[in-house]
BAGU-491208 format. One record per atom (N, C-alpha, C, O): chain; atom name; x, y, z. Coordinates in steps of 0.001 Angstrom, whole numbers. Layout:
chain=A, atom=CA, px=X, py=Y, pz=Z .
...
//
This chain:
chain=A, atom=N, px=-20704, py=61828, pz=325728 .
chain=A, atom=CA, px=-21168, py=60275, pz=324609 .
chain=A, atom=C, px=-20174, py=59274, pz=325283 .
chain=A, atom=O, px=-19008, py=59660, pz=325369 .
chain=A, atom=N, px=-20456, py=58162, pz=325722 .
chain=A, atom=CA, px=-19297, py=56920, pz=325927 .
chain=A, atom=C, px=-19264, py=56035, pz=325516 .
chain=A, atom=O, px=-20210, py=55323, pz=325853 .
chain=A, atom=N, px=-17962, py=55203, pz=324256 .
chain=A, atom=CA, px=-17624, py=54794, pz=323697 .
chain=A, atom=C, px=-17500, py=53316, pz=324403 .
chain=A, atom=O, px=-16714, py=53660, pz=325285 .
chain=A, atom=N, px=-17656, py=52291, pz=324582 .
chain=A, atom=CA, px=-18177, py=50625, pz=324224 .
chain=A, atom=C, px=-16428, py=50480, pz=323672 .
chain=A, atom=O, px=-16524, py=50210, pz=322475 .
chain=A, atom=N, px=-15213, py=50534, pz=323974 .
chain=A, atom=CA, px=-13861, py=50246, pz=323382 .
chain=A, atom=C, px=-13806, py=48179, pz=323226 .
chain=A, atom=O, px=-12859, py=47610, pz=322683 .
chain=A, atom=N, px=-14907, py=47493, pz=323777 .
chain=A, atom=CA, px=-14753, py=46425, pz=323702 .
chain=A, atom=C, px=-15974, py=46515, pz=322279 .
chain=A, atom=O, px=-15491, py=46161, pz=321203 .
chain=A, atom=N, px=-16596, py=46700, pz=322268 .
chain=A, atom=CA, px=-18000, py=46858, pz=321247 .
chain=A, atom=C, px=-16683, py=47425, pz=319773 .
chain=A, atom=O, px=-16940, py=47114, pz=318610 .
chain=A, atom=N, px=-16011, py=47843, pz=319952 .
chain=A, atom=CA, px=-15277, py=48761, pz=318547 .
chain=A, atom=C, px=-14056, py=47735, pz=317865 .
chain=A, atom=O, px=-14011, py=47441, pz=316670 .
chain=A, atom=N, px=-13067, py=47258, pz=318932 .
chain=A, atom=CA, px=-12320, py=46247, pz=318700 .
chain=A, atom=C, px=-13053, py=45039, pz=317883 .
chain=A, atom=O, px=-12658, py=44729, pz=316759 .
chain=A, atom=N, px=-14063, py=44426, pz=318471 .
chain=A, atom=CA, px=-14678, py=43073, pz=318173 .
chain=A, atom=C, px=-15190, py=44162, pz=316293 .
chain=A, atom=O, px=-14805, py=43675, pz=315230 .
chain=A, atom=N, px=-15969, py=45435, pz=316295 .
chain=A, atom=CA, px=-16140, py=45570, pz=314819 .
chain=A, atom=C, px=-14940, py=45422, pz=313493 .
chain=A, atom=O, px=-15182, py=45192, pz=312308 .
chain=A, atom=N, px=-13085, py=45722, pz=314406 .
chain=A, atom=CA, px=-12311, py=45380, pz=313505 .
chain=A, atom=C, px=-11622, py=44381, pz=313788 .
chain=A, atom=O, px=-10413, py=44363, pz=313555 .
chain=A, atom=N, px=-12227, py=43427, pz=314311 .
chain=A, atom=CA, px=-11324, py=42241, pz=314721 .
chain=A, atom=C, px=-11233, py=41265, pz=313048 .
chain=A, atom=O, px=-10357, py=40415, pz=312884 .
chain=A, atom=N, px=-12235, py=41576, pz=312001 .
chain=A, atom=CA, px=-11562, py=40965, pz=310772 .
chain=A, atom=C, px=-10740, py=41419, pz=309803 .
chain=A, atom=O, px=-10426, py=40858, pz=308753 .
chain=A, atom=N, px=-10283, py=42892, pz=310391 .
chain=A, atom=CA, px=-9008, py=42962, pz=309919 .
chain=A, atom=C, px=-7756, py=43148, pz=310318 .
chain=A, atom=O, px=-6876, py=43822, pz=309781 .
chain=A, atom=N, px=-7715, py=42376, pz=311506 .
chain=A, atom=CA, px=-5890, py=41901, pz=311754 .
chain=A, atom=C, px=-6106, py=40543, pz=312615 .
chain=A, atom=O, px=-6845, py=40629, pz=313596 .
chain=A, atom=N, px=-5477, py=39236, pz=312295 .
chain=A, atom=CA, px=-4858, py=38583, pz=312089 .
chain=A, atom=C, px=-4547, py=37971, pz=314435 .
chain=A, atom=O, px=-4887, py=37139, pz=315277 .
chain=A, atom=N, px=-3503, py=39501, pz=314175 .
chain=A, atom=CA, px=-3851, py=38744, pz=315849 .
chain=A, atom=C, px=-4361, py=40055, pz=316602 .
chain=A, atom=O, px=-3745, py=41120, pz=316639 .
chain=A, atom=N, px=-5909, py=39723, pz=317346 .
chain=A, atom=CA, px=-6928, py=40450, pz=317174 .
chain=A, atom=C, px=-6240, py=40999, pz=318864 .
chain=A, atom=O, px=-6748, py=41914, pz=319512 .
chain=A, atom=N, px=-5408, py=40454, pz=319171 .
chain=A, atom=CA, px=-5251, py=41141, pz=321105 .
chain=A, atom=C, px=-4374, py=42257, pz=320552 .
chain=A, atom=O, px=-4874, py=43380, pz=320622 .
chain=A, atom=N, px=-3379, py=42176, pz=320112 .
chain=A, atom=CA, px=-2253, py=43433, pz=319847 .
chain=A, atom=C, px=-2877, py=43849, pz=318425 .
chain=A, atom=O, px=-3360, py=44977, pz=318528 .
chain=A, atom=N, px=-2967, py=43537, pz=317660 .
chain=A, atom=CA, px=-3722, py=44478, pz=316532 .
chain=A, atom=C, px=-2617, py=45182, pz=315329 .
chain=A, atom=O, px=-2796, py=46063, pz=314488 .
chain=A, atom=N, px=-1487, py=44395, pz=315665 .
chain=A, atom=CA, px=-267, py=44413, pz=314819 .
chain=A, atom=C, px=84, py=43841, pz=313769 .
chain=A, atom=O, px=1048, py=44287, pz=313147 .
chain=A, atom=N, px=-317, py=43196, pz=313510 .
chain=A, atom=CA, px=-1038, py=42180, pz=312055 .
chain=A, atom=C, px=-1347, py=41934, pz=310646 .
chain=A, atom=O, px=-1215, py=40871, pz=310040 .
chain=A, atom=N, px=-1741, py=42964, pz=310241 .
chain=A, atom=CA, px=-3130, py=43336, pz=309605 .
chain=A, atom=C, px=-3416, py=42137, pz=308511 .
chain=A, atom=O, px=-2581, py=41615, pz=307772 .
chain=A, atom=N, px=-4693, py=41870, pz=308600 .
chain=A, atom=CA, px=-4969, py=40841, pz=307328 .
chain=A, atom=C, px=-5538, py=41461, pz=306495 .
chain=A, atom=O, px=-6616, py=42036, pz=306646 .
chain=A, atom=N, px=-4771, py=41414, pz=305355 .
chain=A, atom=CA, px=-5342, py=41894, pz=303822 .
chain=A, atom=C, px=-5694, py=41127, pz=303380 .
chain=A, atom=O, px=-5933, py=41390, pz=302201 .
chain=A, atom=N, px=-6012, py=39746, pz=303753 .
chain=A, atom=CA, px=-7086, py=38873, pz=302836 .
chain=A, atom=C, px=-8753, py=39270, pz=302497 .
chain=A, atom=O, px=-9490, py=38761, pz=301654 .
chain=A, atom=N, px=-8998, py=40197, pz=303327 .
chain=A, atom=CA, px=-10640, py=41023, pz=303164 .
chain=A, atom=C, px=-11096, py=42032, pz=301967 .
chain=A, atom=O, px=-12109, py=42266, pz=301308 .
chain=A, atom=N, px=-9131, py=42702, pz=302125 .
chain=A, atom=CA, px=-9597, py=44005, pz=301021 .
chain=A, atom=C, px=-8561, py=43461, pz=299463 .
chain=A, atom=O, px=-8036, py=44240, pz=298666 .
chain=A, atom=N, px=-8512, py=41736, pz=299401 .
chain=A, atom=CA, px=-7602, py=41399, pz=298211 .
chain=A, atom=C, px=-8919, py=41298, pz=297011 .
chain=A, atom=O, px=-8648, py=40896, pz=295879 .
chain=A, atom=N, px=-9938, py=41584, pz=297275 .
chain=A, atom=CA, px=-10642, py=40795, pz=295859 .
chain=A, atom=C, px=-11443, py=42536, pz=295917 .
chain=A, atom=O, px=-12515, py=42437, pz=295321 .
chain=A, atom=N, px=-11335, py=43307, pz=296188 .
chain=A, atom=CA, px=-12027, py=45336, pz=296388 .
chain=A, atom=C, px=-11271, py=45633, pz=294691 .
chain=A, atom=O, px=-10107, py=45986, pz=294503 .
chain=A, atom=N, px=-12023, py=45445, pz=293918 .
chain=A, atom=CA, px=-11911, py=46228, pz=292774 .
chain=A, atom=C, px=-11168, py=47773, pz=292395 .
chain=A, atom=O, px=-11769, py=48679, pz=292973 .
chain=A, atom=N, px=-9871, py=48315, pz=291461 .
chain=A, atom=CA, px=-10130, py=49292, pz=291809 .
chain=A, atom=C, px=-9485, py=50068, pz=290252 .
chain=A, atom=O, px=-8534, py=49702, pz=289561 .
chain=A, atom=N, px=-10151, py=50904, pz=290120 .
chain=A, atom=CA, px=-9819, py=51590, pz=288386 .
chain=A, atom=C, px=-7939, py=52170, pz=288603 .
chain=A, atom=O, px=-7427, py=52951, pz=289406 .
chain=A, atom=N, px=-7260, py=51199, pz=287273 .
chain=A, atom=CA, px=-6391, py=51200, pz=286781 .
chain=A, atom=C, px=-6247, py=52233, pz=285413 .
chain=A, atom=O, px=-7013, py=51916, pz=284504 .
chain=A, atom=N, px=-5629, py=53072, pz=285221 .
chain=A, atom=CA, px=-5415, py=53576, pz=284325 .
chain=A, atom=C, px=-3936, py=53763, pz=284040 .
chain=A, atom=O, px=-3020, py=53188, pz=284628 .
chain=A, atom=N, px=-3829, py=54642, pz=283061 .
chain=A, atom=CA, px=-2306, py=54810, pz=282252 .
chain=A, atom=C, px=-2478, py=56542, pz=280893 .
chain=A, atom=O, px=-3143, py=57010, pz=279969 .
chain=A, atom=N, px=-1435, py=56749, pz=281686 .
chain=A, atom=CA, px=-1088, py=58684, pz=281390 .
chain=A, atom=C, px=-71, py=58205, pz=280340 .
chain=A, atom=O, px=1014, py=57647, pz=280507 .
chain=A, atom=N, px=-934, py=58699, pz=278817 .
chain=A, atom=CA, px=619, py=58447, pz=278363 .
chain=A, atom=C, px=969, py=60705, pz=277970 .
chain=A, atom=O, px=1957, py=61018, pz=277305 .
chain=A, atom=N, px=36, py=61780, pz=278496 .
chain=A, atom=CA, px=354, py=63061, pz=278796 .
chain=A, atom=C, px=-683, py=63575, pz=278885 .
chain=A, atom=O, px=-1703, py=62988, pz=279246 .
chain=A, atom=N, px=-616, py=64750, pz=278576 .
chain=A, atom=CA, px=-1883, py=65981, pz=278414 .
chain=A, atom=C, px=-1405, py=66847, pz=277598 .
chain=A, atom=O, px=-356, py=67093, pz=277002 .
chain=A, atom=N, px=-2968, py=67447, pz=277788 .
chain=A, atom=CA, px=-2530, py=68689, pz=276699 .
chain=A, atom=C, px=-3869, py=69960, pz=277154 .
chain=A, atom=O, px=-4958, py=69541, pz=277546 .
chain=A, atom=N, px=-3661, py=71145, pz=277062 .
chain=A, atom=CA, px=-4430, py=72402, pz=277506 .
chain=A, atom=C, px=-4851, py=73075, pz=276347 .
chain=A, atom=O, px=-4101, py=73889, pz=275807 .
chain=A, atom=N, px=-6316, py=72747, pz=275767 .
chain=A, atom=CA, px=-6141, py=73374, pz=274683 .
chain=A, atom=C, px=-7912, py=74275, pz=274431 .
chain=A, atom=O, px=-8958, py=74017, pz=275027 .
chain=A, atom=N, px=-7702, py=75178, pz=273506 .
chain=A, atom=CA, px=-9511, py=75967, pz=273813 .
chain=A, atom=C, px=-10570, py=75444, pz=273322 .
chain=A, atom=O, px=-10347, py=74689, pz=272375 .
chain=A, atom=N, px=-11731, py=75579, pz=273644 .
chain=A, atom=CA, px=-13024, py=75220, pz=273187 .
chain=A, atom=C, px=-12656, py=74995, pz=271951 .
chain=A, atom=O, px=-12524, py=73964, pz=271292 .
chain=A, atom=N, px=-12423, py=76773, pz=271599 .
chain=A, atom=CA, px=-12588, py=76563, pz=269728 .
chain=A, atom=C, px=-11773, py=75436, pz=269277 .
chain=A, atom=O, px=-12361, py=74448, pz=268836 .
chain=A, atom=N, px=-10351, py=75459, pz=269335 .
chain=A, atom=CA, px=-9738, py=73753, pz=268980 .
chain=A, atom=C, px=-10258, py=72770, pz=268750 .
chain=A, atom=O, px=-10233, py=71969, pz=267816 .
chain=A, atom=N, px=-11016, py=72894, pz=270149 .
chain=A, atom=CA, px=-11835, py=71015, pz=271015 .
chain=A, atom=C, px=-12758, py=71164, pz=270371 .
chain=A, atom=O, px=-13294, py=70056, pz=270337 .
chain=A, atom=N, px=-13503, py=72055, pz=269631 .
chain=A, atom=CA, px=-14675, py=71599, pz=268700 .
chain=A, atom=C, px=-13932, py=71420, pz=266920 .
chain=A, atom=O, px=-14649, py=70800, pz=266134 .
chain=A, atom=N, px=-13207, py=71703, pz=266629 .
chain=A, atom=CA, px=-12352, py=71526, pz=265759 .
chain=A, atom=C, px=-11920, py=70027, pz=265782 .
chain=A, atom=O, px=-11928, py=69843, pz=264565 .
chain=A, atom=N, px=-11619, py=69052, pz=266212 .
chain=A, atom=CA, px=-10998, py=68376, pz=266549 .
chain=A, atom=C, px=-11943, py=66879, pz=265401 .
chain=A, atom=O, px=-13129, py=66607, pz=265587 .
chain=A, atom=N, px=-11305, py=66353, pz=264619 .
chain=A, atom=CA, px=-12299, py=65453, pz=264258 .
chain=A, atom=C, px=-11331, py=64354, pz=263439 .
chain=A, atom=O, px=-10270, py=64921, pz=263179 .
chain=A, atom=N, px=-11337, py=62885, pz=262913 .
chain=A, atom=CA, px=-10232, py=62193, pz=262743 .
chain=A, atom=C, px=-9724, py=62531, pz=261828 .
chain=A, atom=O, px=-10196, py=62998, pz=260792 .
chain=A, atom=N, px=-8508, py=62290, pz=262178 .
chain=A, atom=CA, px=-6926, py=62653, pz=261495 .
chain=A, atom=C, px=-6122, py=63708, pz=262007 .
chain=A, atom=O, px=-4968, py=64022, pz=261717 .
chain=A, atom=N, px=-7135, py=64331, pz=263029 .
chain=A, atom=CA, px=-6908, py=65713, pz=263778 .
chain=A, atom=C, px=-5422, py=64918, pz=264887 .
chain=A, atom=O, px=-5469, py=63819, pz=265440 .
chain=A, atom=N, px=-4408, py=65779, pz=264911 .
chain=A, atom=CA, px=-3317, py=65149, pz=265951 .
chain=A, atom=C, px=-3425, py=66560, pz=266851 .
chain=A, atom=O, px=-3467, py=67708, pz=266408 .
chain=A, atom=N, px=-3458, py=66105, pz=268310 .
chain=A, atom=CA, px=-3062, py=67009, pz=269320 .
chain=A, atom=C, px=-1929, py=66530, pz=269872 .
chain=A, atom=O, px=-1636, py=65334, pz=269859 .
chain=A, atom=N, px=-1112, py=67586, pz=270474 .
chain=A, atom=CA, px=123, py=67608, pz=271056 .
chain=A, atom=C, px=235, py=67502, pz=272366 .
chain=A, atom=O, px=-377, py=68190, pz=273182 .
chain=A, atom=N, px=1226, py=66411, pz=272671 .
chain=A, atom=CA, px=587, py=66175, pz=274485 .
chain=A, atom=C, px=2089, py=66704, pz=274729 .
chain=A, atom=O, px=3051, py=66978, pz=274011 .
chain=A, atom=N, px=1757, py=66710, pz=276307 .
chain=A, atom=CA, px=2930, py=67342, pz=276856 .
chain=A, atom=C, px=4105, py=67283, pz=276538 .
chain=A, atom=O, px=4941, py=68097, pz=276146 .
chain=A, atom=N, px=4074, py=65663, pz=276860 .
chain=A, atom=CA, px=5078, py=64560, pz=277382 .
chain=A, atom=C, px=6262, py=64253, pz=275869 .
chain=A, atom=O, px=6030, py=64609, pz=274713 .
chain=A, atom=N, px=6920, py=63858, pz=276132 .
chain=A, atom=CA, px=7881, py=64153, pz=274859 .
chain=A, atom=C, px=7938, py=62220, pz=274592 .
chain=A, atom=O, px=8207, py=61485, pz=275542 .
chain=A, atom=N, px=7652, py=61682, pz=273239 .
chain=A, atom=CA, px=7883, py=60554, pz=272799 .
chain=A, atom=C, px=9090, py=59814, pz=273313 .
chain=A, atom=O, px=10287, py=60091, pz=273399 .
chain=A, atom=N, px=8488, py=58969, pz=273563 .
chain=A, atom=CA, px=9943, py=58170, pz=274523 .
chain=A, atom=C, px=9631, py=58085, pz=276218 .
chain=A, atom=O, px=9761, py=56996, pz=276776 .
chain=A, atom=N, px=9325, py=58971, pz=276788 .
chain=A, atom=CA, px=8715, py=59185, pz=278353 .
chain=A, atom=C, px=8319, py=58420, pz=278710 .
chain=A, atom=O, px=7834, py=57684, pz=277850 .
chain=A, atom=N, px=8157, py=57872, pz=280382 .
chain=A, atom=CA, px=7269, py=56520, pz=280504 .
chain=A, atom=C, px=6088, py=57202, pz=280457 .
chain=A, atom=O, px=5898, py=58411, pz=280324 .
chain=A, atom=N, px=4965, py=55897, pz=280635 .
chain=A, atom=CA, px=3730, py=56460, pz=281034 .
chain=A, atom=C, px=3200, py=56343, pz=282780 .
chain=A, atom=O, px=3880, py=55814, pz=283660 .
chain=A, atom=N, px=2455, py=56688, pz=282890 .
chain=A, atom=CA, px=2305, py=57668, pz=284835 .
chain=A, atom=C, px=1236, py=56372, pz=284426 .
chain=A, atom=O, px=437, py=56455, pz=283493 .
chain=A, atom=N, px=1363, py=55328, pz=285191 .
chain=A, atom=CA, px=222, py=54229, pz=285759 .
chain=A, atom=C, px=-624, py=54655, pz=287087 .
chain=A, atom=O, px=-34, py=54344, pz=288122 .
chain=A, atom=N, px=-1634, py=55175, pz=287241 .
chain=A, atom=CA, px=-2236, py=55834, pz=288342 .
chain=A, atom=C, px=-3563, py=54003, pz=288759 .
chain=A, atom=O, px=-3821, py=53096, pz=287967 .
chain=A, atom=N, px=-3953, py=54129, pz=289935 .
chain=A, atom=CA, px=-4498, py=53394, pz=290176 .
chain=A, atom=C, px=-5938, py=54361, pz=291447 .
chain=A, atom=O, px=-5574, py=54603, pz=292598 .
chain=A, atom=N, px=-6749, py=54587, pz=291199 .
chain=A, atom=CA, px=-7775, py=55192, pz=291898 .
chain=A, atom=C, px=-7711, py=56320, pz=291870 .
chain=A, atom=O, px=-8384, py=56943, pz=292691 .
chain=A, atom=N, px=-6730, py=57170, pz=290745 .
chain=A, atom=CA, px=-6277, py=58553, pz=290837 .
chain=A, atom=C, px=-4653, py=58520, pz=291121 .
chain=A, atom=O, px=-3786, py=59106, pz=290473 .
chain=A, atom=N, px=-4507, py=57778, pz=292127 .
chain=A, atom=CA, px=-3128, py=57635, pz=292291 .
chain=A, atom=C, px=-1888, py=57473, pz=292109 .
chain=A, atom=O, px=-1520, py=56299, pz=292070 .
chain=A, atom=N, px=-990, py=58393, pz=291963 .
chain=A, atom=CA, px=224, py=57790, pz=290743 .
chain=A, atom=C, px=815, py=56731, pz=291511 .
chain=A, atom=O, px=1247, py=57031, pz=292624 .
chain=A, atom=N, px=912, py=55528, pz=291108 .
chain=A, atom=CA, px=1624, py=54581, pz=291792 .
chain=A, atom=C, px=2809, py=54330, pz=290993 .
chain=A, atom=O, px=3858, py=54606, pz=291574 .
chain=A, atom=N, px=2936, py=53791, pz=289589 .
chain=A, atom=CA, px=4274, py=53540, pz=289137 .
chain=A, atom=C, px=4591, py=54359, pz=287125 .
chain=A, atom=O, px=3857, py=55050, pz=286418 .
chain=A, atom=N, px=5861, py=53851, pz=286925 .
chain=A, atom=CA, px=5447, py=54231, pz=285430 .
chain=A, atom=C, px=6263, py=53654, pz=284531 .
chain=A, atom=O, px=7468, py=53495, pz=284729 .
chain=A, atom=N, px=5852, py=53422, pz=283830 .
chain=A, atom=CA, px=6620, py=52435, pz=282506 .
chain=A, atom=C, px=6436, py=52500, pz=281343 .
chain=A, atom=O, px=5912, py=53578, pz=281065 .
chain=A, atom=N, px=6649, py=51715, pz=280269 .
chain=A, atom=CA, px=7029, py=51498, pz=279546 .
chain=A, atom=C, px=5584, py=50697, pz=278462 .
chain=A, atom=O, px=4805, py=49844, pz=278888 .
chain=A, atom=N, px=5579, py=51300, pz=277012 .
chain=A, atom=CA, px=4821, py=50254, pz=276113 .
chain=A, atom=C, px=5417, py=48571, pz=276117 .
chain=A, atom=O, px=6550, py=48122, pz=275943 .
chain=A, atom=N, px=4527, py=48122, pz=276306 .
chain=A, atom=CA, px=4786, py=46795, pz=275166 .
chain=A, atom=C, px=3924, py=45772, pz=275005 .
chain=A, atom=O, px=3121, py=45523, pz=275904 .
chain=A, atom=N, px=3959, py=45000, pz=273800 .
chain=A, atom=CA, px=2935, py=44031, pz=273332 .
chain=A, atom=C, px=3359, py=42150, pz=273423 .
chain=A, atom=O, px=4322, py=41397, pz=273284 .
chain=A, atom=N, px=1986, py=42122, pz=273727 .
chain=A, atom=CA, px=2054, py=40355, pz=274588 .
chain=A, atom=C, px=783, py=39858, pz=273849 .
chain=A, atom=O, px=-381, py=40173, pz=274094 .
chain=A, atom=N, px=1157, py=39182, pz=273083 .
chain=A, atom=CA, px=229, py=37940, pz=272247 .
chain=A, atom=C, px=-435, py=39287, pz=271766 .
chain=A, atom=O, px=-1301, py=39600, pz=272583 .
chain=A, atom=N, px=-338, py=40227, pz=270701 .
chain=A, atom=CA, px=-561, py=41204, pz=270335 .
chain=A, atom=C, px=-2035, py=42307, pz=270556 .
chain=A, atom=O, px=-2851, py=42692, pz=269719 .
chain=A, atom=N, px=-1912, py=42634, pz=272312 .
chain=A, atom=CA, px=-2541, py=42693, pz=273186 .
chain=A, atom=C, px=-1248, py=44453, pz=273725 .
chain=A, atom=O, px=-65, py=44315, pz=274036 .
chain=A, atom=N, px=-1837, py=45561, pz=273678 .
chain=A, atom=CA, px=-1015, py=46238, pz=274486 .
chain=A, atom=C, px=-553, py=45766, pz=276201 .
chain=A, atom=O, px=-1087, py=44831, pz=276796 .
chain=A, atom=N, px=185, py=46361, pz=276591 .
chain=A, atom=CA, px=369, py=45781, pz=278143 .
chain=A, atom=C, px=1174, py=46801, pz=278488 .
chain=A, atom=O, px=935, py=47877, pz=277942 .
chain=A, atom=N, px=2433, py=46721, pz=279567 .
chain=A, atom=CA, px=2946, py=48430, pz=280025 .
chain=A, atom=C, px=3460, py=47496, pz=280971 .
chain=A, atom=O, px=2643, py=46716, pz=281461 .
chain=A, atom=N, px=5101, py=47390, pz=281458 .
chain=A, atom=CA, px=6083, py=47037, pz=281718 .
chain=A, atom=C, px=6642, py=48303, pz=282792 .
chain=A, atom=O, px=6868, py=49454, pz=282419 .
chain=A, atom=N, px=6773, py=47884, pz=283952 .
chain=A, atom=CA, px=6560, py=48971, pz=285031 .
chain=A, atom=C, px=8380, py=49115, pz=285240 .
chain=A, atom=O, px=9141, py=48167, pz=285435 .
chain=A, atom=N, px=8737, py=50487, pz=285137 .
chain=A, atom=CA, px=9463, py=50619, pz=284922 .
chain=A, atom=C, px=10180, py=51475, pz=286485 .
chain=A, atom=O, px=11385, py=51413, pz=286729 .
chain=A, atom=N, px=9662, py=51864, pz=286957 .
chain=A, atom=CA, px=9469, py=52805, pz=288439 .
chain=A, atom=C, px=8234, py=52824, pz=289469 .
chain=A, atom=O, px=7133, py=53259, pz=289132 .
chain=A, atom=N, px=8482, py=52359, pz=290648 .
chain=A, atom=CA, px=7604, py=51942, pz=291349 .
chain=A, atom=C, px=7152, py=53065, pz=292123 .
chain=A, atom=O, px=8209, py=53684, pz=292248 .
chain=A, atom=N, px=6307, py=53712, pz=292703 .
chain=A, atom=CA, px=6486, py=54568, pz=294118 .
chain=A, atom=C, px=6043, py=53668, pz=295144 .
chain=A, atom=O, px=5160, py=52826, pz=295308 .
chain=A, atom=N, px=7117, py=54239, pz=295842 .
chain=A, atom=CA, px=7392, py=53335, pz=297127 .
chain=A, atom=C, px=6022, py=53883, pz=297967 .
chain=A, atom=O, px=5454, py=54928, pz=297651 .
chain=A, atom=N, px=5594, py=53045, pz=299048 .
chain=A, atom=CA, px=4273, py=53075, pz=299647 .
chain=A, atom=C, px=4892, py=54363, pz=300764 .
chain=A, atom=O, px=3898, py=54966, pz=301169 .
chain=A, atom=N, px=5615, py=54704, pz=301111 .
chain=A, atom=CA, px=5950, py=55598, pz=302027 .
chain=A, atom=C, px=5939, py=56855, pz=301032 .
chain=A, atom=O, px=5390, py=57793, pz=301610 .
chain=A, atom=N, px=6231, py=57104, pz=300113 .
chain=A, atom=CA, px=5700, py=58328, pz=299351 .
chain=A, atom=C, px=4445, py=58061, pz=298131 .
chain=A, atom=O, px=4244, py=58538, pz=297014 .
chain=A, atom=N, px=4040, py=57475, pz=298623 .
chain=A, atom=CA, px=2070, py=57468, pz=297830 .
chain=A, atom=C, px=1619, py=57624, pz=299315 .
chain=A, atom=O, px=392, py=57533, pz=299276 .
chain=A, atom=N, px=2128, py=57869, pz=300973 .
chain=A, atom=CA, px=1235, py=58014, pz=301530 .
chain=A, atom=C, px=1449, py=59381, pz=301682 .
chain=A, atom=O, px=598, py=60245, pz=301470 .
chain=A, atom=N, px=2939, py=59629, pz=302162 .
chain=A, atom=CA, px=3006, py=61569, pz=301960 .
chain=A, atom=C, px=2225, py=62165, pz=300409 .
chain=A, atom=O, px=1923, py=63359, pz=300426 .
chain=A, atom=N, px=2088, py=61828, pz=299856 .
chain=A, atom=CA, px=951, py=62375, pz=298578 .
chain=A, atom=C, px=-618, py=62401, pz=298763 .
chain=A, atom=O, px=-1461, py=63076, pz=298172 .
chain=A, atom=N, px=-775, py=61277, pz=299959 .
chain=A, atom=CA, px=-2459, py=62042, pz=300458 .
chain=A, atom=C, px=-2591, py=63384, pz=301178 .
chain=A, atom=O, px=-3365, py=64339, pz=301105 .
chain=A, atom=N, px=-1699, py=63118, pz=301778 .
chain=A, atom=CA, px=-1656, py=64465, pz=302809 .
chain=A, atom=C, px=-2041, py=65660, pz=301902 .
chain=A, atom=O, px=-2098, py=66797, pz=302370 .
//
């Protein structure tokens, strides 16, 4: 199979600001792509028997201690840790530690 490199390069030209060298990425194309952001307070493993017994007022003990940072995930990938804050009567998170881009790439493998 013979692939025309110029056709491939033309298909990906919008991704590069400098289409000749292809070194400068133009991130404007992806800036409006929505991602899922989630915060994890902690985890617990319980038998189905106990799960079925949960009702209003039940307490589930988490594996994380009180005061430990929350994990912030983007599309299921850990990107930061933080603490809960209240801003104008709404919950928010203050980032205390951000995973470096190099570390995020390592975790993808």
